[in-house]
PyMOL Python script that loads the backbone (N, CA, C, O; Angstrom):
from pymol import cmd

cmd.read_pdbstr("""\
ATOM      1  N   MET A   1     108.719 105.614 123.743  1.00  0.00           N
ATOM      2  CA  MET A   1     109.178 105.486 122.361  1.00  0.00           C
ATOM      3  C   MET A   1     110.606 105.754 122.257  1.00  0.00           C
ATOM      4  O   MET A   1     111.305 105.068 121.513  1.00  0.00           O
ATOM      5  N   SER A   2     111.112 106.759 122.992  1.00  0.00           N
ATOM      6  CA  SER A   2     112.618 106.993 122.933  1.00  0.00           C
ATOM      7  C   SER A   2     113.312 105.825 123.520  1.00  0.00           C
ATOM      8  O   SER A   2     114.443 105.563 123.109  1.00  0.00           O
ATOM      9  N   TYR A   3     112.744 105.068 124.466  1.00  0.00           N
ATOM     10  CA  TYR A   3     113.355 103.899 125.033  1.00  0.00           C
ATOM     11  C   TYR A   3     113.648 102.897 123.952  1.00  0.00           C
ATOM     12  O   TYR A   3     114.763 102.383 123.873  1.00  0.00           O
ATOM     13  N   VAL A   4     112.691 102.612 123.130  1.00  0.00           N
ATOM     14  CA  VAL A   4     112.823 101.586 122.091  1.00  0.00           C
ATOM     15  C   VAL A   4     113.987 102.023 121.159  1.00  0.00           C
ATOM     16  O   VAL A   4     114.872 101.229 120.840  1.00  0.00           O
ATOM     17  N   LYS A   5     113.956 103.267 120.749  1.00  0.00           N
ATOM     18  CA  LYS A   5     114.955 103.803 119.871  1.00  0.00           C
ATOM     19  C   LYS A   5     116.374 103.746 120.485  1.00  0.00           C
ATOM     20  O   LYS A   5     117.357 103.397 119.832  1.00  0.00           O
ATOM     21  N   ALA A   6     116.411 104.114 121.788  1.00  0.00           N
ATOM     22  CA  ALA A   6     117.749 104.143 122.449  1.00  0.00           C
ATOM     23  C   ALA A   6     118.283 102.713 122.586  1.00  0.00           C
ATOM     24  O   ALA A   6     119.461 102.470 122.328  1.00  0.00           O
ATOM     25  N   ARG A   7     117.424 101.759 122.992  1.00  0.00           N
ATOM     26  CA  ARG A   7     117.860 100.379 123.121  1.00  0.00           C
ATOM     27  C   ARG A   7     118.364  99.765 121.788  1.00  0.00           C
ATOM     28  O   ARG A   7     119.348  99.026 121.759  1.00  0.00           O
ATOM     29  N   ALA A   8     117.666 100.096 120.716  1.00  0.00           N
ATOM     30  CA  ALA A   8     118.002  99.600 119.397  1.00  0.00           C
ATOM     31  C   ALA A   8     119.362 100.181 118.992  1.00  0.00           C
ATOM     32  O   ALA A   8     120.241  99.447 118.540  1.00  0.00           O
ATOM     33  N   GLU A   9     119.532 101.486 119.151  1.00  0.00           N
ATOM     34  CA  GLU A   9     120.795 102.099 118.771  1.00  0.00           C
ATOM     35  C   GLU A   9     121.947 101.606 119.635  1.00  0.00           C
ATOM     36  O   GLU A   9     123.081 101.518 119.164  1.00  0.00           O
ATOM     37  N   GLY A  10     121.669 101.286 120.890  1.00  0.00           N
ATOM     38  CA  GLY A  10     122.669 100.733 121.776  1.00  0.00           C
ATOM     39  C   GLY A  10     123.088  99.383 121.297  1.00  0.00           C
ATOM     40  O   GLY A  10     124.246  99.006 121.483  1.00  0.00           O
ATOM     41  N   ALA A  11     122.237  98.658 120.709  1.00  0.00           N
ATOM     42  CA  ALA A  11     122.576  97.318 120.199  1.00  0.00           C
ATOM     43  C   ALA A  11     123.046  97.365 118.790  1.00  0.00           C
ATOM     44  O   ALA A  11     123.270  96.309 118.199  1.00  0.00           O
ATOM     45  N   GLY A  12     123.212  98.531 118.205  1.00  0.00           N
ATOM     46  CA  GLY A  12     123.714  98.712 116.811  1.00  0.00           C
ATOM     47  C   GLY A  12     122.699  98.518 115.765  1.00  0.00           C
ATOM     48  O   GLY A  12     123.027  98.270 114.605  1.00  0.00           O
ATOM     49  N   LEU A  13     121.432  98.627 116.157  1.00  0.00           N
ATOM     50  CA  LEU A  13     120.364  98.457 115.163  1.00  0.00           C
ATOM     51  C   LEU A  13     119.729  99.819 114.902  1.00  0.00           C
ATOM     52  O   LEU A  13     120.029 100.811 115.567  1.00  0.00           O
ATOM     53  N   SER A  14     118.818  99.827 113.885  1.00  0.00           N
ATOM     54  CA  SER A  14     118.195 101.116 113.463  1.00  0.00           C
ATOM     55  C   SER A  14     116.690 101.081 113.896  1.00  0.00           C
ATOM     56  O   SER A  14     115.992 100.078 113.752  1.00  0.00           O
ATOM     57  N   ALA A  15     116.268 102.208 114.414  1.00  0.00           N
ATOM     58  CA  ALA A  15     114.839 102.387 114.784  1.00  0.00           C
ATOM     59  C   ALA A  15     114.356 103.726 114.374  1.00  0.00           C
ATOM     60  O   ALA A  15     113.714 104.450 115.135  1.00  0.00           O
ATOM     61  N   GLU A  16     114.682 104.050 113.137  1.00  0.00           N
ATOM     62  CA  GLU A  16     114.282 105.358 112.649  1.00  0.00           C
ATOM     63  C   GLU A  16     112.802 105.343 112.229  1.00  0.00           C
ATOM     64  O   GLU A  16     112.177 104.317 111.961  1.00  0.00           O
ATOM     65  N   GLY A  17     112.320 106.568 112.202  1.00  0.00           N
ATOM     66  CA  GLY A  17     110.920 106.785 111.745  1.00  0.00           C
ATOM     67  C   GLY A  17     109.910 106.792 112.859  1.00  0.00           C
ATOM     68  O   GLY A  17     110.254 106.796 114.041  1.00  0.00           O
ATOM     69  N   GLY A  18     108.653 106.795 112.460  1.00  0.00           N
ATOM     70  CA  GLY A  18     107.557 106.721 113.399  1.00  0.00           C
ATOM     71  C   GLY A  18     106.598 107.824 113.057  1.00  0.00           C
ATOM     72  O   GLY A  18     107.026 108.845 112.517  1.00  0.00           O
ATOM     73  N   LEU A  19     105.350 107.679 113.334  1.00  0.00           N
ATOM     74  CA  LEU A  19     104.318 108.615 113.088  1.00  0.00           C
ATOM     75  C   LEU A  19     104.470 109.945 113.822  1.00  0.00           C
ATOM     76  O   LEU A  19     104.428 111.008 113.204  1.00  0.00           O
ATOM     77  N   VAL A  20     104.645 109.882 115.113  1.00  0.00           N
ATOM     78  CA  VAL A  20     104.867 111.151 115.867  1.00  0.00           C
ATOM     79  C   VAL A  20     106.161 110.934 116.729  1.00  0.00           C
ATOM     80  O   VAL A  20     106.312 109.997 117.514  1.00  0.00           O
ATOM     81  N   GLU A  21     107.043 111.894 116.486  1.00  0.00           N
ATOM     82  CA  GLU A  21     108.285 111.917 117.240  1.00  0.00           C
ATOM     83  C   GLU A  21     108.131 113.025 118.317  1.00  0.00           C
ATOM     84  O   GLU A  21     107.040 113.574 118.466  1.00  0.00           O
ATOM     85  N   ARG A  22     109.150 113.343 119.029  1.00  0.00           N
ATOM     86  CA  ARG A  22     109.057 114.237 120.192  1.00  0.00           C
ATOM     87  C   ARG A  22     108.465 115.618 119.857  1.00  0.00           C
ATOM     88  O   ARG A  22     107.677 116.161 120.632  1.00  0.00           O
ATOM     89  N   ALA A  23     108.831 116.154 118.753  1.00  0.00           N
ATOM     90  CA  ALA A  23     108.287 117.512 118.364  1.00  0.00           C
ATOM     91  C   ALA A  23     106.860 117.508 118.086  1.00  0.00           C
ATOM     92  O   ALA A  23     106.157 118.422 118.518  1.00  0.00           O
ATOM     93  N   GLU A  24     106.338 116.481 117.348  1.00  0.00           N
ATOM     94  CA  GLU A  24     104.919 116.306 117.116  1.00  0.00           C
ATOM     95  C   GLU A  24     104.084 116.081 118.366  1.00  0.00           C
ATOM     96  O   GLU A  24     102.983 116.611 118.515  1.00  0.00           O
ATOM     97  N   ARG A  25     104.654 115.265 119.266  1.00  0.00           N
ATOM     98  CA  ARG A  25     103.938 114.958 120.466  1.00  0.00           C
ATOM     99  C   ARG A  25     103.755 116.236 121.335  1.00  0.00           C
ATOM    100  O   ARG A  25     102.701 116.468 121.927  1.00  0.00           O
ATOM    101  N   LEU A  26     104.880 117.078 121.379  1.00  0.00           N
ATOM    102  CA  LEU A  26     104.779 118.315 122.141  1.00  0.00           C
ATOM    103  C   LEU A  26     103.814 119.240 121.477  1.00  0.00           C
ATOM    104  O   LEU A  26     103.022 119.876 122.172  1.00  0.00           O
ATOM    105  N   LEU A  27     103.827 119.357 120.197  1.00  0.00           N
ATOM    106  CA  LEU A  27     102.936 120.271 119.454  1.00  0.00           C
ATOM    107  C   LEU A  27     101.487 119.865 119.663  1.00  0.00           C
ATOM    108  O   LEU A  27     100.646 120.737 119.880  1.00  0.00           O
ATOM    109  N   LEU A  28     101.166 118.614 119.610  1.00  0.00           N
ATOM    110  CA  LEU A  28      99.820 118.132 119.795  1.00  0.00           C
ATOM    111  C   LEU A  28      99.294 118.458 121.224  1.00  0.00           C
ATOM    112  O   LEU A  28      98.150 118.871 121.415  1.00  0.00           O
ATOM    113  N   ALA A  29     100.195 118.246 122.208  1.00  0.00           N
ATOM    114  CA  ALA A  29      99.786 118.550 123.606  1.00  0.00           C
ATOM    115  C   ALA A  29      99.607 120.004 123.799  1.00  0.00           C
ATOM    116  O   ALA A  29      98.678 120.414 124.496  1.00  0.00           O
ATOM    117  N   LEU A  30     100.449 120.819 123.218  1.00  0.00           N
ATOM    118  CA  LEU A  30     100.374 122.299 123.391  1.00  0.00           C
ATOM    119  C   LEU A  30      99.117 122.826 122.685  1.00  0.00           C
ATOM    120  O   LEU A  30      98.432 123.706 123.207  1.00  0.00           O
ATOM    121  N   VAL A  31      98.818 122.285 121.494  1.00  0.00           N
ATOM    122  CA  VAL A  31      97.644 122.827 120.794  1.00  0.00           C
ATOM    123  C   VAL A  31      96.367 122.414 121.573  1.00  0.00           C
ATOM    124  O   VAL A  31      95.459 123.231 121.727  1.00  0.00           O
ATOM    125  N   GLY A  32      96.294 121.224 122.038  1.00  0.00           N
ATOM    126  CA  GLY A  32      95.175 120.795 122.871  1.00  0.00           C
ATOM    127  C   GLY A  32      95.030 121.617 124.158  1.00  0.00           C
ATOM    128  O   GLY A  32      93.912 121.970 124.531  1.00  0.00           O
ATOM    129  N   THR A  33      96.095 121.917 124.815  1.00  0.00           N
ATOM    130  CA  THR A  33      96.088 122.668 125.997  1.00  0.00           C
ATOM    131  C   THR A  33      95.627 124.181 125.717  1.00  0.00           C
ATOM    132  O   THR A  33      94.843 124.788 126.447  1.00  0.00           O
ATOM    133  N   GLY A  34      96.196 124.684 124.606  1.00  0.00           N
ATOM    134  CA  GLY A  34      95.832 126.040 124.176  1.00  0.00           C
ATOM    135  C   GLY A  34      94.310 126.171 123.816  1.00  0.00           C
ATOM    136  O   GLY A  34      93.642 127.118 124.230  1.00  0.00           O
ATOM    137  N   LEU A  35      93.819 125.223 123.065  1.00  0.00           N
ATOM    138  CA  LEU A  35      92.415 125.243 122.698  1.00  0.00           C
ATOM    139  C   LEU A  35      91.532 125.085 123.943  1.00  0.00           C
ATOM    140  O   LEU A  35      90.481 125.721 124.031  1.00  0.00           O
ATOM    141  N   ALA A  36      91.945 124.239 124.914  1.00  0.00           N
ATOM    142  CA  ALA A  36      91.167 124.074 126.135  1.00  0.00           C
ATOM    143  C   ALA A  36      91.198 125.373 126.967  1.00  0.00           C
ATOM    144  O   ALA A  36      90.224 125.728 127.630  1.00  0.00           O
ATOM    145  N   GLY A  37      92.296 126.037 126.911  1.00  0.00           N
ATOM    146  CA  GLY A  37      92.434 127.342 127.600  1.00  0.00           C
ATOM    147  C   GLY A  37      91.568 128.402 126.967  1.00  0.00           C
ATOM    148  O   GLY A  37      91.165 129.340 127.655  1.00  0.00           O
ATOM    149  N   LEU A  38      91.261 128.297 125.684  1.00  0.00           N
ATOM    150  CA  LEU A  38      90.360 129.244 124.986  1.00  0.00           C
ATOM    151  C   LEU A  38      88.931 128.846 125.151  1.00  0.00           C
ATOM    152  O   LEU A  38      88.057 129.563 124.665  1.00  0.00           O
ATOM    153  N   GLY A  39      88.628 127.756 125.800  1.00  0.00           N
ATOM    154  CA  GLY A  39      87.276 127.373 126.032  1.00  0.00           C
ATOM    155  C   GLY A  39      86.711 126.368 125.069  1.00  0.00           C
ATOM    156  O   GLY A  39      85.510 126.105 125.122  1.00  0.00           O
ATOM    157  N   VAL A  40      87.500 125.789 124.192  1.00  0.00           N
ATOM    158  CA  VAL A  40      86.950 124.805 123.255  1.00  0.00           C
ATOM    159  C   VAL A  40      86.698 123.544 124.055  1.00  0.00           C
ATOM    160  O   VAL A  40      87.629 123.006 124.654  1.00  0.00           O
ATOM    161  N   PRO A  41      85.438 123.045 124.084  1.00  0.00           N
ATOM    162  CA  PRO A  41      85.073 121.906 124.840  1.00  0.00           C
ATOM    163  C   PRO A  41      85.770 120.613 124.356  1.00  0.00           C
ATOM    164  O   PRO A  41      85.850 120.380 123.150  1.00  0.00           O
ATOM    165  N   TYR A  42      86.253 119.808 125.241  1.00  0.00           N
ATOM    166  CA  TYR A  42      86.842 118.493 124.956  1.00  0.00           C
ATOM    167  C   TYR A  42      88.122 118.576 124.174  1.00  0.00           C
ATOM    168  O   TYR A  42      88.620 117.533 123.749  1.00  0.00           O
ATOM    169  N   ALA A  43      88.721 119.803 123.940  1.00  0.00           N
ATOM    170  CA  ALA A  43      89.895 119.888 123.161  1.00  0.00           C
ATOM    171  C   ALA A  43      91.095 119.117 123.761  1.00  0.00           C
ATOM    172  O   ALA A  43      91.834 118.422 123.063  1.00  0.00           O
ATOM    173  N   LEU A  44      91.240 119.272 125.035  1.00  0.00           N
ATOM    174  CA  LEU A  44      92.370 118.587 125.661  1.00  0.00           C
ATOM    175  C   LEU A  44      92.116 117.042 125.723  1.00  0.00           C
ATOM    176  O   LEU A  44      93.056 116.261 125.577  1.00  0.00           O
ATOM    177  N   ASP A  45      90.895 116.631 125.929  1.00  0.00           N
ATOM    178  CA  ASP A  45      90.597 115.208 125.938  1.00  0.00           C
ATOM    179  C   ASP A  45      90.903 114.571 124.516  1.00  0.00           C
ATOM    180  O   ASP A  45      91.503 113.502 124.407  1.00  0.00           O
ATOM    181  N   VAL A  46      90.469 115.270 123.495  1.00  0.00           N
ATOM    182  CA  VAL A  46      90.758 114.778 122.118  1.00  0.00           C
ATOM    183  C   VAL A  46      92.184 114.746 121.831  1.00  0.00           C
ATOM    184  O   VAL A  46      92.684 113.782 121.252  1.00  0.00           O
ATOM    185  N   ALA A  47      92.890 115.793 122.222  1.00  0.00           N
ATOM    186  CA  ALA A  47      94.340 115.864 121.902  1.00  0.00           C
ATOM    187  C   ALA A  47      95.069 114.706 122.638  1.00  0.00           C
ATOM    188  O   ALA A  47      95.960 114.064 122.080  1.00  0.00           O
ATOM    189  N   LEU A  48      94.672 114.466 123.875  1.00  0.00           N
ATOM    190  CA  LEU A  48      95.399 113.469 124.646  1.00  0.00           C
ATOM    191  C   LEU A  48      95.100 112.053 124.153  1.00  0.00           C
ATOM    192  O   LEU A  48      95.944 111.161 124.230  1.00  0.00           O
ATOM    193  N   TRP A  49      93.856 111.864 123.635  1.00  0.00           N
ATOM    194  CA  TRP A  49      93.500 110.498 123.068  1.00  0.00           C
ATOM    195  C   TRP A  49      94.279 110.333 121.737  1.00  0.00           C
ATOM    196  O   TRP A  49      94.838 109.273 121.457  1.00  0.00           O
ATOM    197  N   LEU A  50      94.296 111.381 120.957  1.00  0.00           N
ATOM    198  CA  LEU A  50      95.059 111.332 119.682  1.00  0.00           C
ATOM    199  C   LEU A  50      96.552 111.088 120.026  1.00  0.00           C
ATOM    200  O   LEU A  50      97.208 110.290 119.357  1.00  0.00           O
ATOM    201  N   LEU A  51      97.077 111.750 121.034  1.00  0.00           N
ATOM    202  CA  LEU A  51      98.488 111.570 121.399  1.00  0.00           C
ATOM    203  C   LEU A  51      98.737 110.109 121.846  1.00  0.00           C
ATOM    204  O   LEU A  51      99.744 109.509 121.468  1.00  0.00           O
ATOM    205  N   ALA A  52      97.853 109.567 122.617  1.00  0.00           N
ATOM    206  CA  ALA A  52      97.990 108.183 123.087  1.00  0.00           C
ATOM    207  C   ALA A  52      97.969 107.183 121.912  1.00  0.00           C
ATOM    208  O   ALA A  52      98.822 106.301 121.820  1.00  0.00           O
ATOM    209  N   ALA A  53      96.988 107.339 121.031  1.00  0.00           N
ATOM    210  CA  ALA A  53      96.870 106.503 119.880  1.00  0.00           C
ATOM    211  C   ALA A  53      98.071 106.553 118.955  1.00  0.00           C
ATOM    212  O   ALA A  53      98.598 105.532 118.512  1.00  0.00           O
ATOM    213  N   ALA A  54      98.479 107.775 118.685  1.00  0.00           N
ATOM    214  CA  ALA A  54      99.647 107.974 117.782  1.00  0.00           C
ATOM    215  C   ALA A  54     100.897 107.460 118.404  1.00  0.00           C
ATOM    216  O   ALA A  54     101.764 106.941 117.701  1.00  0.00           O
ATOM    217  N   SER A  55     101.031 107.584 119.732  1.00  0.00           N
ATOM    218  CA  SER A  55     102.215 107.032 120.413  1.00  0.00           C
ATOM    219  C   SER A  55     102.276 105.515 120.302  1.00  0.00           C
ATOM    220  O   SER A  55     103.333 104.947 120.025  1.00  0.00           O
ATOM    221  N   VAL A  56     101.112 104.848 120.523  1.00  0.00           N
ATOM    222  CA  VAL A  56     101.135 103.381 120.376  1.00  0.00           C
ATOM    223  C   VAL A  56     101.456 102.966 119.005  1.00  0.00           C
ATOM    224  O   VAL A  56     102.174 101.988 118.798  1.00  0.00           O
ATOM    225  N   TRP A  57     100.938 103.689 118.039  1.00  0.00           N
ATOM    226  CA  TRP A  57     101.238 103.352 116.606  1.00  0.00           C
ATOM    227  C   TRP A  57     102.764 103.529 116.346  1.00  0.00           C
ATOM    228  O   TRP A  57     103.392 102.704 115.684  1.00  0.00           O
ATOM    229  N   THR A  58     103.319 104.607 116.877  1.00  0.00           N
ATOM    230  CA  THR A  58     104.764 104.868 116.677  1.00  0.00           C
ATOM    231  C   THR A  58     105.627 103.767 117.313  1.00  0.00           C
ATOM    232  O   THR A  58     106.623 103.325 116.739  1.00  0.00           O
ATOM    233  N   VAL A  59     105.227 103.352 118.481  1.00  0.00           N
ATOM    234  CA  VAL A  59     106.003 102.253 119.188  1.00  0.00           C
ATOM    235  C   VAL A  59     105.996 100.997 118.274  1.00  0.00           C
ATOM    236  O   VAL A  59     107.019 100.349 118.050  1.00  0.00           O
ATOM    237  N   GLY A  60     104.797 100.702 117.770  1.00  0.00           N
ATOM    238  CA  GLY A  60     104.719  99.563 116.850  1.00  0.00           C
ATOM    239  C   GLY A  60     105.563  99.718 115.603  1.00  0.00           C
ATOM    240  O   GLY A  60     106.201  98.752 115.185  1.00  0.00           O
ATOM    241  N   GLN A  61     105.597 100.872 114.997  1.00  0.00           N
ATOM    242  CA  GLN A  61     106.439 101.138 113.841  1.00  0.00           C
ATOM    243  C   GLN A  61     107.906 100.966 114.162  1.00  0.00           C
ATOM    244  O   GLN A  61     108.675 100.390 113.392  1.00  0.00           O
ATOM    245  N   ARG A  62     108.271 101.482 115.318  1.00  0.00           N
ATOM    246  CA  ARG A  62     109.756 101.350 115.708  1.00  0.00           C
ATOM    247  C   ARG A  62     110.125  99.924 116.077  1.00  0.00           C
ATOM    248  O   ARG A  62     111.240  99.488 115.788  1.00  0.00           O
ATOM    249  N   ILE A  63     109.227  99.194 116.702  1.00  0.00           N
ATOM    250  CA  ILE A  63     109.549  97.798 117.004  1.00  0.00           C
ATOM    251  C   ILE A  63     109.660  97.050 115.693  1.00  0.00           C
ATOM    252  O   ILE A  63     110.548  96.205 115.577  1.00  0.00           O
ATOM    253  N   ALA A  64     108.843  97.293 114.719  1.00  0.00           N
ATOM    254  CA  ALA A  64     108.890  96.631 113.419  1.00  0.00           C
ATOM    255  C   ALA A  64     110.252  97.028 112.759  1.00  0.00           C
ATOM    256  O   ALA A  64     110.930  96.168 112.196  1.00  0.00           O
ATOM    257  N   ALA A  65     110.637  98.289 112.828  1.00  0.00           N
ATOM    258  CA  ALA A  65     111.861  98.757 112.197  1.00  0.00           C
ATOM    259  C   ALA A  65     113.094  98.048 112.854  1.00  0.00           C
ATOM    260  O   ALA A  65     114.058  97.689 112.178  1.00  0.00           O
ATOM    261  N   VAL A  66     113.020  97.885 114.073  1.00  0.00           N
ATOM    262  CA  VAL A  66     114.134  97.173 114.825  1.00  0.00           C
ATOM    263  C   VAL A  66     114.142  95.731 114.425  1.00  0.00           C
ATOM    264  O   VAL A  66     115.211  95.147 114.248  1.00  0.00           O
ATOM    265  N   HIS A  67     112.998  95.144 114.279  1.00  0.00           N
ATOM    266  CA  HIS A  67     112.902  93.719 113.861  1.00  0.00           C
ATOM    267  C   HIS A  67     113.514  93.569 112.484  1.00  0.00           C
ATOM    268  O   HIS A  67     114.291  92.641 112.258  1.00  0.00           O
ATOM    269  N   ARG A  68     113.190  94.442 111.574  1.00  0.00           N
ATOM    270  CA  ARG A  68     113.718  94.370 110.205  1.00  0.00           C
ATOM    271  C   ARG A  68     115.247  94.612 110.262  1.00  0.00           C
ATOM    272  O   ARG A  68     116.009  93.921 109.586  1.00  0.00           O
ATOM    273  N   SER A  69     115.661  95.548 111.031  1.00  0.00           N
ATOM    274  CA  SER A  69     117.092  95.807 111.198  1.00  0.00           C
ATOM    275  C   SER A  69     117.835  94.658 111.720  1.00  0.00           C
ATOM    276  O   SER A  69     118.909  94.329 111.215  1.00  0.00           O
ATOM    277  N   ALA A  70     117.315  94.032 112.708  1.00  0.00           N
ATOM    278  CA  ALA A  70     117.931  92.833 113.325  1.00  0.00           C
ATOM    279  C   ALA A  70     117.968  91.686 112.332  1.00  0.00           C
ATOM    280  O   ALA A  70     118.978  90.984 112.262  1.00  0.00           O
ATOM    281  N   ARG A  71     116.911  91.465 111.561  1.00  0.00           N
ATOM    282  CA  ARG A  71     116.887  90.442 110.556  1.00  0.00           C
ATOM    283  C   ARG A  71     117.917  90.704 109.477  1.00  0.00           C
ATOM    284  O   ARG A  71     118.617  89.784 109.055  1.00  0.00           O
ATOM    285  N   ASP A  72     118.025  91.966 109.015  1.00  0.00           N
ATOM    286  CA  ASP A  72     119.024  92.312 107.991  1.00  0.00           C
ATOM    287  C   ASP A  72     120.487  92.185 108.523  1.00  0.00           C
ATOM    288  O   ASP A  72     121.396  91.784 107.796  1.00  0.00           O
ATOM    289  N   ALA A  73     120.669  92.542 109.811  1.00  0.00           N
ATOM    290  CA  ALA A  73     121.988  92.343 110.398  1.00  0.00           C
ATOM    291  C   ALA A  73     122.407  90.911 110.521  1.00  0.00           C
ATOM    292  O   ALA A  73     123.586  90.582 110.399  1.00  0.00           O
ATOM    293  N   ALA A  74     121.480  90.091 110.752  1.00  0.00           N
ATOM    294  CA  ALA A  74     121.682  88.633 110.916  1.00  0.00           C
ATOM    295  C   ALA A  74     121.946  88.002 109.553  1.00  0.00           C
ATOM    296  O   ALA A  74     122.745  87.070 109.459  1.00  0.00           O
ATOM    297  N   ASP A  75     121.312  88.473 108.522  1.00  0.00           N
ATOM    298  CA  ASP A  75     121.462  87.878 107.188  1.00  0.00           C
ATOM    299  C   ASP A  75     121.719  89.033 106.179  1.00  0.00           C
ATOM    300  O   ASP A  75     120.781  89.514 105.542  1.00  0.00           O
ATOM    301  N   PRO A  76     122.952  89.458 106.042  1.00  0.00           N
ATOM    302  CA  PRO A  76     123.241  90.592 105.171  1.00  0.00           C
ATOM    303  C   PRO A  76     122.884  90.339 103.710  1.00  0.00           C
ATOM    304  O   PRO A  76     122.639  91.300 102.981  1.00  0.00           O
ATOM    305  N   ALA A  77     122.842  89.087 103.248  1.00  0.00           N
ATOM    306  CA  ALA A  77     122.508  88.804 101.879  1.00  0.00           C
ATOM    307  C   ALA A  77     121.036  89.073 101.578  1.00  0.00           C
ATOM    308  O   ALA A  77     120.675  89.231 100.411  1.00  0.00           O
ATOM    309  N   ALA A  78     120.175  89.130 102.598  1.00  0.00           N
ATOM    310  CA  ALA A  78     118.721  89.311 102.391  1.00  0.00           C
ATOM    311  C   ALA A  78     118.405  90.818 102.390  1.00  0.00           C
ATOM    312  O   ALA A  78     117.247  91.205 102.228  1.00  0.00           O
ATOM    313  N   GLY A  79     119.419  91.660 102.567  1.00  0.00           N
ATOM    314  CA  GLY A  79     119.103  93.142 102.636  1.00  0.00           C
ATOM    315  C   GLY A  79     118.600  93.652 101.385  1.00  0.00           C
ATOM    316  O   GLY A  79     118.482  92.909 100.411  1.00  0.00           O
ATOM    317  N   PRO A  80     118.265  95.008 101.348  1.00  0.00           N
ATOM    318  CA  PRO A  80     117.683  95.618 100.139  1.00  0.00           C
ATOM    319  C   PRO A  80     118.674  95.754  99.014  1.00  0.00           C
ATOM    320  O   PRO A  80     118.326  96.248  97.942  1.00  0.00           O
TER     321      PRO A  80
END
""", "prot")
cmd.dss("prot")
cmd.show_as("cartoon", "prot")
cmd.util.cbc("prot")
cmd.orient("prot")
């Protein structure tokens, strides 16, 4: 996810937003690990599946944001 954002910013485009950014990903992994350490069954499995699904969603959101940013940069009259 950071790769998409870094490449967009390097090209002068915007890739802001997304469902889960770095802090949320870390928090989700830590909560899942902590609950698994306390003996909650399948806590880590559920946390990792949620993390994977949310990460895929975020990549899609950022790619769409870059697409919109590139379209607006190519045609400034069509901007908001």
